[in-house]
Structure formats: structure tokens, C-alpha cells
C-alpha positions in Angstrom: 71.4 55.3 -90.0 72.6 55.2 -86.4 71.1 56.9 -83.5 73.2 58.8 -81.0 71.9 58.0 -77.5 73.0 61.4 -76.2 70.8 63.4 -78.6 67.0 63.5 -78.2 65.0 62.2 -81.1 62.9 65.3 -81.3 64.2 68.8 -80.8 63.1 70.0 -77.4 61.8 73.3 -78.7 59.8 71.9 -81.6 56.2 70.7 -81.3 56.0 67.0 -82.3 52.8 67.5 -84.4 50.0 69.9 -85.1 47.7 68.5 -82.3 49.8 70.3 -79.7 49.4 73.7 -81.3 46.3 75.6 -80.3 44.9 78.7 -82.0 42.8 81.6 -80.6 39.8 80.4 -82.6 39.5 77.3 -80.4 38.3 79.4 -77.6 39.1 78.9 -73.9 40.7 75.6 -73.1 38.6 73.0 -71.3 38.9 72.6 -67.6 41.2 69.7 -66.8 39.5 66.4 -65.9 39.6 65.5 -62.2 40.8 68.9 -61.1 38.2 68.9 -58.4 38.1 65.5 -56.6 35.1 64.5 -54.6 36.5 63.0 -51.4 33.3 61.2 -50.4 33.1 59.5 -53.7 36.7 58.4 -53.4 36.2 57.2 -49.9 33.1 55.3 -50.9 34.9 53.7 -53.8 37.8 52.7 -51.5 35.5 51.3 -48.9 33.4 49.4 -51.5 36.5 47.9 -53.1 37.9 47.0 -49.7 34.7 45.3 -48.7 34.5 43.4 -51.9 38.1 42.1 -51.6 37.5 41.2 -48.0 34.3 39.3 -48.9 36.2 37.4 -51.6 38.9 36.5 -49.2 36.4 35.3 -46.5 34.6 33.2 -49.1 37.8 31.6 -50.3 38.9 30.8 -46.8 35.5 29.3 -46.0 35.5 27.2 -49.2 39.1 26.1 -48.5 38.3 25.0 -44.9 35.2 23.0 -46.1 37.1 21.4 -48.9 40.1 20.4 -46.8 38.0 19.1 -44.0 36.1 16.9 -46.4 39.2 15.8 -48.2 40.9 15.0 -44.8 37.9 12.9 -43.7 37.9 11.0 -46.9 41.6 10.3 -47.3 43.2 10.5 -43.9 40.3 9.2 -41.7 39.2 6.9 -44.5 35.5 7.5 -44.2 34.9 6.0 -47.7 35.2 2.5 -46.2 33.0 3.5 -43.3 30.3 4.6 -45.7 30.4 1.2 -47.4 30.2 -0.5 -43.9 27.2 1.7 -42.9 25.3 0.7 -46.0 26.1 -3.0 -45.5 25.1 -2.7 -41.8 21.8 -1.0 -42.7 21.0 -3.7 -45.2 21.8 -6.5 -42.7 19.7 -4.8 -39.9 16.8 -4.5 -42.3 17.1 -8.2 -43.2 17.3 -9.2 -39.6 14.3 -7.1 -38.6 11.9 -8.6 -41.2 10.1 -11.9 -41.9 11.3 -13.8 -44.9 13.0 -17.0 -46.2 16.7 -17.6 -45.6 17.1 -19.4 -49.0 15.0 -21.2 -51.6 15.4 -24.6 -49.8 14.1 -23.1 -46.6 11.2 -21.6 -48.5 10.4 -25.0 -50.0 10.5 -26.6 -46.6 8.2 -24.0 -45.1 10.8 -22.5 -42.8 10.5 -18.8 -42.3 13.0 -16.5 -40.7 11.6 -14.2 -38.1 12.8 -10.9 -36.9 15.7 -11.2 -34.6 14.0 -9.5 -31.6 11.0 -11.8 -31.8 13.2 -14.9 -32.2 15.2 -13.9 -29.1 12.0 -13.4 -27.1 10.7 -16.9 -28.1 14.0 -18.5 -27.1 13.9 -16.7 -23.7 10.3 -17.8 -23.2 11.2 -21.4 -24.0 14.1 -21.4 -21.5 11.8 -19.9 -18.8 9.1 -22.3 -19.5 11.5 -25.3 -19.4 13.2 -24.1 -16.1 16.7 -23.7 -17.6 16.5 -26.8 -19.8 17.0 -27.1 -23.5 14.4 -25.5 -25.7 14.6 -28.6 -27.9 13.4 -30.8 -25.1 10.2 -28.8 -24.8 9.6 -28.8 -28.5 9.8 -32.7 -28.6 
């Protein structure tokens, strides 16, 4: 069976099915839905939708700016190596600022490492006490 594209599939005057036919026993037809729009409700829905979309856009922009700044700092400015350096430097400064033994041989010999600031002050005092001479000369 072929279909002629110039003829409608249903006759224009015929009702397609019984649902479209109404009888007098049904009573008065219902009022159409949305026939009386509430403008303030529509304006409120529009403003609420607009504010929600604007908030999502602002949140996305803030996240993107934060993410790209962090990524740029890590990749372009190479702060990952700086973080390793700062951790190494903090450990070295902690080691230089405390009493301890340099190695097991020094510990066996009774040699103690002193904090760097105190060691510098002792060397300065030895030079001042020796009038510019060698600190070893005074220790002998």
C-alpha cells in the first residue's frame, strides 16, 4: 500500500476518535488551564531562575580562576620544586639550631655540635679575646 503525500491521512471533517466527541451529559466544559496568568508569579519565577543561573555562572568562574591559578603556579612557576626546597631548608635550619652529634664517630669522641648562632658568638668572642689572632692559638 502506498501513501499519496498530497492527501491527508485522516479526513479533515472526521473526528479521529471518540475522545474528541463530547455529549451534553458531560456538563459544561472545564475552564482552560492557564487562561488567567498570574504576572507576579511569572516574574518571580523568572527572577528566581535568572538568579540561580547567575549564581551558578559566578561559582563556575570563581572555581575556574582558583583552579587555573593553582595549576599555573604548579606547572609554569614550578612551585613543586620550591615546596621540596622549603621542606629541606626547614629541616636544615632545625638541625643547625639544635645541639647534637654530627655523626657516630663524633659522638664516640665526645664532640657535640652546637647551635649555629652560639657557635658564631663563641668564635667572635675568641677573636676579640685574642685581639685579631687565631682562635686556635688561644685554645692551645
